[in-house]
C-alpha positions in Angstrom: 29.6 -35.3 47.8 25.8 -34.4 45.9 24.0 -37.0 44.3 20.7 -38.1 42.9 19.5 -41.8 42.4 19.7 -44.8 44.4 20.6 -47.9 43.2 20.0 -50.3 45.9 20.4 -50.7 49.9 23.1 -51.3 52.0 21.6 -55.2 53.4 21.2 -56.0 49.8 24.9 -54.8 49.6 26.3 -56.7 53.0 24.2 -60.1 51.5 25.8 -60.1 47.8 29.0 -61.9 49.6 28.6 -65.5 47.4 32.3 -66.5 48.7 34.1 -63.4 46.6 33.3 -60.7 48.2 30.9 -58.4 48.4 29.9 -57.2 44.9 26.8 -56.0 44.2 25.0 -56.2 40.2 22.5 -53.5 39.2 21.0 -51.5 36.4 20.5 -47.3 36.8 18.8 -46.1 33.7 20.1 -49.5 31.6 23.7 -48.7 32.8 24.5 -52.2 34.5 26.7 -51.1 37.4 28.6 -53.0 40.1 29.0 -52.0 43.4 31.5 -53.2 45.9 32.4 -52.4 49.4 36.4 -51.7 49.3 38.4 -50.7 52.0 38.1 -47.2 51.3 34.2 -47.3 51.0 31.9 -47.6 48.8 32.6 -47.9 45.1 30.6 -47.8 42.0 31.7 -49.0 38.5 30.8 -49.6 35.1 29.6 -54.0 34.8 32.7 -54.4 32.6 36.5 -54.4 32.6 38.0 -52.3 29.9 40.3 -55.6 28.7 38.0 -57.9 26.9 34.6 -56.4 28.0 33.7 -59.2 31.0 31.4 -58.2 33.5 33.1 -57.6 36.9 30.2 -58.6 39.2 31.8 -61.8 38.4 35.0 -61.3 39.7 36.3 -60.5 43.3 36.4 -58.5 45.9 39.9 -57.9 47.2 39.9 -55.3 49.9 41.8 -52.5 47.7 40.4 -53.2 44.4 38.1 -55.4 42.0 39.9 -57.8 40.1 38.0 -59.6 36.8 37.3 -63.2 36.8 38.2 -63.5 33.3 42.5 -62.4 33.3 42.9 -61.0 37.1 42.9 -57.3 36.4 42.2 -55.2 39.5 40.7 -52.0 39.8 41.1 -49.7 42.4 39.1 -47.5 44.0 39.2 -44.9 41.6 39.0 -47.5 38.4 42.5 -47.3 37.8 44.3 -50.4 36.7 46.7 -51.2 39.5 47.5 -55.1 38.5 47.6 -57.2 35.4 48.7 -60.5 36.1 50.5 -61.8 32.8 52.9 -58.7 32.9 53.9 -59.1 36.5 56.6 -56.2 35.5 54.0 -53.9 33.5 53.9 -52.1 31.9 49.8 -51.2 32.5 48.8 -49.2 29.9 47.7 -45.9 31.1 43.9 -46.3 29.5 43.2 -49.5 31.3 40.6 -47.7 33.6 37.2 -49.0 34.6 34.4 -46.2 35.1 33.9 -45.2 38.3 30.9 -43.0 38.8 30.2 -41.0 42.1 28.6 -43.0 45.0 27.7 -42.2 48.6 25.5 -44.0 51.0 22.9 -42.0 53.0 19.9 -43.7 54.6 21.5 -47.2 54.4 20.7 -46.1 51.0 23.5 -46.8 48.0 23.2 -43.5 45.5 25.0 -43.0 42.4 25.3 -40.0 40.1 26.0 -41.3 36.1 26.8 -37.5 35.3 28.4 -35.8 37.3 28.8 -32.4 35.3 25.1 -31.0 37.7 25.5 -30.6 41.1 22.9 -32.5 42.0 22.0 -33.3 45.7 20.9 -36.1 48.0 17.1 -35.6 48.8 15.9 -34.7 52.1 14.7 -37.2 54.4 12.4 -35.5 57.0 12.1 -38.4 59.4 15.8 -40.3 59.2 17.8 -38.4 61.8 14.7 -37.7 63.9 15.0 -39.0 67.3 11.2 -38.8 67.6 10.1 -40.9 64.9 10.7 -44.6 64.2 12.1 -44.7 60.8 11.5 -48.6 59.2 12.8 -49.4 55.3 9.7 -51.4 53.7 11.1 -54.3 51.1 12.1 -52.3 47.9 9.4 -53.8 45.4 9.9 -53.5 40.6 7.5 -52.8 38.7 6.8 -52.8 35.0 6.1 -48.7 34.2 8.7 -46.1 34.7 9.3 -44.0 37.2 7.7 -41.2 36.4 4.5 -43.0 36.2 5.4 -44.5 39.7 5.5 -41.3 41.2 2.2 -40.0 39.4 0.4 -42.7 40.9 2.0 -42.5 44.5 0.5 -38.1 44.1 -2.8 -39.2 42.7 -5.6 -37.3 44.3 -8.4 -39.1 42.5 -7.4 -42.6 42.9 -8.6 -43.2 46.3 -11.9 -44.0 46.4 -12.0 -46.5 43.4 -8.3 -48.3 44.0 -8.4 -48.3 47.8 -12.1 -48.1 48.9 -11.7 -50.5 51.6 -8.4 -48.8 52.7 -7.1 -45.4 52.2 -10.2 -44.5 50.6 -14.2 -44.3 50.9 -16.2 -44.1 47.8 -19.1 -41.5 48.7 -16.1 -39.2 48.4 -14.7 -38.6 44.9 -14.4 -35.2 44.6 -11.5 -33.4 46.0 -10.1 -29.6 46.7 -7.6 -29.2 44.0 -4.3 -27.8 45.7 -2.3 -25.2 44.7 1.3 -26.3 43.9 4.5 -24.1 44.8 8.1 -24.8 43.5 10.1 -24.4 46.2 14.5 -24.8 46.2 16.3 -27.9 45.5 13.4 -29.3 43.2 10.6 -29.9 44.8 7.2 -29.6 44.2 4.9 -28.7 47.5 1.1 -28.6 48.0 -0.9 -30.0 51.0 -3.9 -32.5 50.5 -7.0 -31.8 52.9 -9.7 -34.6 52.5 -13.1 -33.5 53.7 -14.1 -35.5 56.9 -14.5 -39.1 56.9 -12.6 -39.0 53.0 -9.5 -40.3 53.7 -7.3 -42.7 56.1 -4.2 -43.1 56.5 -1.4 -45.5 58.0 -0.4 -45.6 61.8 2.4 -47.2 63.3 0.3 -50.1 64.7 -0.7 -51.1 60.9 -4.2 -49.5 61.4 -6.0 -47.3 59.1 -7.2 -44.4 61.0 -8.8 -40.7 59.7 -6.7 -38.0 58.0 -6.4 -34.8 58.8 -3.9 -33.3 55.7 -0.9 -34.5 54.1 1.5 -32.3 53.2 2.9 -33.5 49.9 6.9 -32.9 48.4 7.5 -34.3 45.7 11.6 -33.8 45.3 11.8 -34.0 41.2 12.8 -36.3 39.3 11.3 -39.0 40.9 10.9 -38.5 44.9 8.1 -38.2 47.5 7.7 -37.4 50.8 4.6 -37.2 52.2 3.6 -35.9 56.4 0.4 -37.1 57.5 -1.2 -36.2 60.8 -3.7 -38.6 61.6 -6.8 -38.2 64.2 -5.2 -40.4 66.6 -3.5 -38.0 67.6 0.2 -39.8 65.5 2.2 -38.4 62.7 2.6 -40.7 60.0 6.0 -39.7 57.5 6.4 -42.1 53.9 9.0 -41.4 51.7 9.7 -43.2 48.4 12.3 -43.0 45.0 11.1 -44.5 42.1 14.6 -45.7 40.8 14.1 -46.2 36.5 16.0 -49.2 35.9 15.3 -49.0 32.0 12.6 -46.6 30.1 10.1 -50.1 31.1 10.9 -51.2 34.6 11.3 -48.9 38.1 12.5 -49.9 42.1 10.8 -47.8 44.5 12.6 -47.5 47.3 11.0 -46.6 50.7 10.3 -45.6 54.9 7.6 -46.3 56.7 8.1 -44.0 59.7 5.8 -42.6 62.8 6.0 -40.6 66.0 4.0 -42.9 68.1 5.2 -43.6 71.9 3.5 -46.4 72.1 5.5 -49.9 71.1 4.8 -51.1 68.3 6.0 -54.1 65.5 7.5 -52.1 63.0 6.8 -54.3 60.1 3.3 -54.5 60.5 2.8 -51.4 59.1 5.0 -52.1 56.2 3.0 -55.4 55.6 0.2 -53.0 55.9 1.5 -51.0 53.0 2.7 -54.1 51.1 -1.3 -55.1 51.1 -2.1 -51.5 49.8 0.7 -51.5 47.0 -0.5 -54.6 45.5 -4.0 -52.2 45.1 -2.0 -50.2 43.5 0.3 -52.5 41.0 -3.0 -53.9 38.8 -4.0 -50.2 36.9 -0.3 -48.7 37.0 1.1 -52.0 35.2 -1.4 -51.9 32.6 -0.7 -48.7 31.4 0.3 -48.3 27.9 3.2 -47.2 27.3 5.2 -47.5 30.3 6.4 -43.8 29.9 4.3 -40.6 29.7 3.3 -40.1 26.6 3.0 -37.7 24.3 -0.2 -35.0 26.2 -2.0 -35.5 22.5 -2.4 -38.7 23.3 -4.2 -38.9 26.8 -7.4 -36.6 28.0 -6.4 -34.5 30.9 -8.9 -32.1 33.1 -8.4 -29.9 36.5 -8.9 -32.9 38.9 -5.1 -33.5 37.0 -3.6 -30.9 37.8 -1.0 -32.6 40.6 0.5 -34.7 37.3 0.0 -32.2 34.6 2.3 -29.9 37.0 4.9 -32.7 37.4 4.9 -33.3 33.2 5.1 -30.0 33.0 7.9 -29.5 35.5 9.7 -32.7 34.0 9.7 -31.2 30.4 11.3 -27.8 32.0 14.1 -30.1 34.2 14.8 -31.4 30.4 15.0 -28.9 28.5 17.6 -27.3 31.7 19.5 -30.2 31.4 19.7 -29.5 28.0 20.7 -26.0 28.0 23.7 -27.0 30.6 24.8 -27.7 34.2 24.2 -23.7 34.9 20.6 -23.5 33.9 20.2 -26.6 35.9 21.4 -25.3 38.9 19.3 -22.5 38.5 16.0 -23.9 37.8 16.7 -26.5 41.0 17.1 -23.5 42.8 14.3 -21.5 41.9 11.2 -20.5 43.7 7.5 -19.6 42.7 4.1 -19.7 44.6 1.2 -21.5 42.4 2.8 -23.4 39.0 
């Protein structure tokens, strides 16, 4: 199955049982959903019983079905109503069906696709299945900003000396070489950032900051980023993130910190360091108005903004291709261009 956007973690689903079975309520792109761990696997449904519009997450997980709390209607993994208690002998209306969406678990994350007309793929995770790395999932966090703004912050090369002067950045180094950016399948922007000596730090497995040799960026359209960071202490850190749009003004970010050190370490220490670094970002990012990326005439751009300008252009191309139809979108995601 090929999908595209995270809407929860497997751990959150496991912890969602409040005595009625595993039913997790979430919102994705303004669509309220319920996720259920049924006997057949993980299922995502619109959080609405089509009978009288009650919320399905208030009901019961019956193993093979989700049962509405209002009148007890049961819906199987395909969304079809399989039982109406008030009509034990039927008939069940043929249109008695809850809306079901494509759903899959990968990287211990729950992925959903609201539109199955497009052949999209779950983004790659460079380190998750690599035995030479230890990967730790960070605590998901919600910010008052659009997912695209969150991604721009994560890939912004000019903010380090100002937002992170004591951690990732160095206030003595405010300029940088503007990178070439390539487009590679499936829908990935690729570029390399090579800081001047002493200009940037990265985080190692112990949560310590060490001089960064370079960062190899992969931006997975529309809202994912992988940072591959060799450090001067001989270790390599990979940061992986995906910003899920809850609605037009809020996003929830899922992330991993991965390191290839052979020394024993507490994996929660670098998670805590990264959370402290994120606290430095949240103020400026949440202060941006509007929360969405605005019209180009409403902000001033320079050559130093090449990464975000290219990202915005690729989002525009993505939206145009989606409007043109599945074939156009698949062609864009499969295309390869140098120095875009």
